[in-house]
C-alpha positions as CSV (number, residue, x, y, z in Angstrom):
1,M,-3.2,31.6,4.8
2,N,-4.4,28.7,2.8
3,D,-4.4,25.2,4.8
4,D,-3.0,23.8,1.9
5,V,0.2,26.3,1.9
6,V,0.6,25.3,6.0
7,S,0.4,21.7,4.9
8,R,3.1,21.8,2.4
9,R,5.3,24.2,4.6
10,A,5.1,21.5,7.5
11,V,5.9,18.8,5.3
12,L,8.9,20.6,3.6
13,A,9.9,21.4,7.3
14,G,9.3,17.8,8.4
15,L,11.8,16.4,5.2
16,A,14.8,19.0,5.8
17,A,14.9,17.4,9.5
18,I,15.5,14.2,7.9
19,P,19.4,13.4,7.8
20,A,20.7,14.0,4.1
21,G,22.7,10.7,4.6
22,V,18.9,8.9,5.6
23,M,17.3,10.6,2.4
24,A,20.2,10.0,-0.2
25,G,20.4,6.3,1.0
26,A,16.6,5.6,0.5
27,A,16.7,7.5,-2.9
28,A,19.3,4.9,-3.8
29,G,17.4,1.9,-3.0
30,S,19.9,1.7,0.0
31,S,19.1,-1.1,2.8
32,S,20.5,1.1,5.4
33,T,16.7,2.4,5.7
34,P,15.5,1.2,8.5
35,G,12.4,-0.9,8.3
36,L,11.9,-0.3,4.7
37,S,10.5,-2.9,2.9
38,R,10.2,-3.5,-1.1
39,N,8.9,-7.0,-1.0
40,S,5.3,-6.6,-0.7
41,E,2.7,-8.3,-3.1
42,S,0.0,-6.5,-4.4
43,I,-2.7,-7.4,-7.2
44,H,-4.0,-5.3,-9.9
45,Q,-6.9,-6.5,-11.9
46,E,-8.7,-5.0,-14.8
47,L,-12.2,-6.3,-15.8
48,Y,-15.1,-5.2,-17.8
49,F,-19.0,-6.3,-16.9
50,A,-22.0,-5.5,-19.1
51,A,-23.8,-3.2,-17.1
52,T,-23.7,0.4,-15.8
53,P,-21.2,1.5,-13.0
54,A,-24.4,2.1,-10.7
55,R,-25.8,-1.3,-11.4
56,V,-22.0,-2.7,-10.6
57,Y,-21.6,-0.8,-7.3
58,R,-25.3,-1.9,-6.0
59,A,-24.3,-5.8,-6.6
60,L,-20.9,-4.7,-4.8
61,L,-22.8,-2.9,-1.5
62,D,-26.2,-4.4,-1.2
63,A,-26.2,-7.2,1.0
64,S,-28.9,-9.5,-0.8
65,Q,-27.7,-8.8,-4.0
66,F,-24.1,-9.9,-3.2
67,A,-25.4,-12.8,-1.4
68,E,-26.5,-13.8,-4.5
69,V,-23.0,-13.1,-6.3
70,I,-21.4,-15.2,-3.8
71,R,-24.1,-17.9,-4.4
72,L,-22.8,-18.1,-8.2
73,G,-19.2,-18.6,-7.2
74,A,-17.0,-21.2,-6.2
75,A,-17.1,-19.9,-1.8
76,A,-21.2,-21.0,-2.1
77,R,-20.9,-23.2,0.1
78,L,-19.6,-20.6,3.1
79,L,-22.7,-19.2,3.1
80,D,-24.6,-22.4,4.3
81,A,-21.8,-24.0,6.7
82,P,-23.2,-24.7,10.2
83,G,-22.3,-21.5,12.2
84,A,-22.2,-19.0,9.0
85,A,-22.7,-15.8,9.4
86,P,-25.3,-14.2,6.8
87,V,-24.3,-11.7,4.3
88,A,-24.0,-8.3,6.0
89,I,-22.8,-5.1,4.1
90,D,-23.2,-1.6,5.9
91,A,-22.7,0.6,3.0
92,R,-21.8,3.9,4.9
93,V,-18.2,5.1,4.8
94,G,-17.0,3.4,8.2
95,G,-19.8,0.8,7.8
96,A,-18.7,-3.1,8.7
97,F,-19.1,-6.1,6.1
98,T,-19.3,-9.9,6.6
99,L,-18.7,-12.2,3.5
100,F,-18.4,-16.0,2.6
101,G,-20.1,-17.0,6.2
102,G,-17.8,-14.4,8.0
103,Y,-14.7,-15.8,6.0
104,I,-13.8,-12.1,5.3
105,T,-14.9,-9.2,7.5
106,G,-13.9,-5.4,7.1
107,L,-14.6,-1.8,6.9
108,Q,-15.6,0.7,4.2
109,L,-13.1,3.3,4.0
110,E,-14.2,5.6,1.3
111,L,-17.6,5.2,-1.0
112,V,-18.0,7.3,-4.1
113,A,-21.2,6.5,-5.4
114,D,-20.9,4.4,-9.0
115,R,-17.1,5.3,-9.1
116,R,-15.2,3.8,-6.3
117,I,-15.4,0.9,-3.2
118,V,-12.3,1.5,-0.6
119,Q,-12.8,-1.2,2.0
120,A,-10.1,-2.6,4.7
121,W,-10.3,-6.6,4.5
122,H,-9.4,-9.2,7.0
123,E,-9.5,-12.7,6.2
124,H,-10.4,-15.2,9.4
125,V,-6.9,-16.9,9.2
126,W,-4.8,-13.8,9.5
127,E,-3.7,-12.3,12.8
128,P,-6.1,-10.2,14.5
129,G,-5.9,-6.7,13.5
130,E,-4.6,-7.5,10.1
131,F,-5.9,-6.3,7.3
132,S,-5.6,-5.2,4.0
133,V,-7.1,-2.5,1.8
134,A,-9.0,-3.6,-1.6
135,R,-10.0,-0.5,-3.9
136,F,-12.3,-1.1,-6.8
137,S,-12.5,1.7,-9.2
138,L,-16.0,1.8,-11.8
139,S,-15.7,4.0,-14.6
140,G,-18.4,3.9,-17.7
141,Q,-17.1,2.2,-21.0
142,G,-19.1,1.9,-23.8
143,A,-22.3,0.5,-22.4
144,G,-20.9,-1.3,-19.7
145,T,-18.0,-0.9,-16.6
146,K,-14.3,-0.9,-16.4
147,V,-13.3,-2.1,-13.1
148,V,-9.5,-1.3,-12.2
149,F,-8.9,-3.3,-8.7
150,D,-6.1,-3.0,-6.4
151,H,-5.6,-5.1,-3.5
152,R,-2.7,-4.2,-1.1
153,G,-0.9,-4.9,2.4
154,F,-2.2,-8.3,2.6
155,P,0.0,-10.8,4.3
156,D,3.2,-12.4,2.4
157,G,2.5,-15.2,0.5
158,A,-1.1,-14.6,0.2
159,G,-1.0,-13.3,-3.4
160,P,-1.6,-16.1,-5.2
161,H,-4.4,-17.5,-3.2
162,L,-6.3,-14.1,-3.4
163,S,-5.8,-13.4,-7.0
164,R,-7.4,-16.5,-8.2
165,G,-10.2,-16.0,-5.6
166,W,-11.0,-12.9,-6.5
167,Y,-12.0,-14.1,-10.0
168,A,-13.3,-17.2,-8.7
169,N,-15.5,-15.5,-6.0
170,Y,-15.7,-11.9,-7.5
171,W,-15.2,-11.7,-10.9
172,D,-16.9,-14.5,-12.7
173,P,-20.1,-14.4,-10.5
174,L,-20.4,-10.9,-10.6
175,K,-20.4,-11.7,-14.4
176,A,-22.9,-13.9,-14.3
177,Y,-25.2,-12.3,-11.8
178,L,-25.2,-9.3,-14.0
179,A,-25.7,-11.3,-17.4
180,R,-29.1,-12.8,-15.3
181,G,-30.6,-8.8,-15.5
182,S,-31.5,-9.2,-11.9
């Protein structure tokens, strides 16, 4: 028997075991669903870079290139602060990264060469063990690259700070770095 069929059957059997009232409440958006929250923030940004997807992908995952990107942004001072951690990026699934002098750490969750990067992110001021998920989708568009970026799961209230930070510390400096043709 096909594994997909077994999986679908297992899921359907699990759904059938949920009391009808719970499913009806969930479908109606009822607050009677224990533990369900619909108030989380997320970030969605779409950008264009005048470089190939392969070039953008490398700039985001190569530690020496990304250190240069950081130096062009608002957070450059973090690299030279006393005790600052160097930029380190292990570009393998499960690999760790340290950015912005150690202000951001995380893990590579999914890497599809020149197409997608999915990372678990931790900002040093967050609670231990608290991670968000950042997803970069890259696609060729003309002579350049369209990046569709989604960031979810960060602490409540962090959205405005993070949204501005993506531009000041990632997108604007990345555009400047790629324009140099390095």
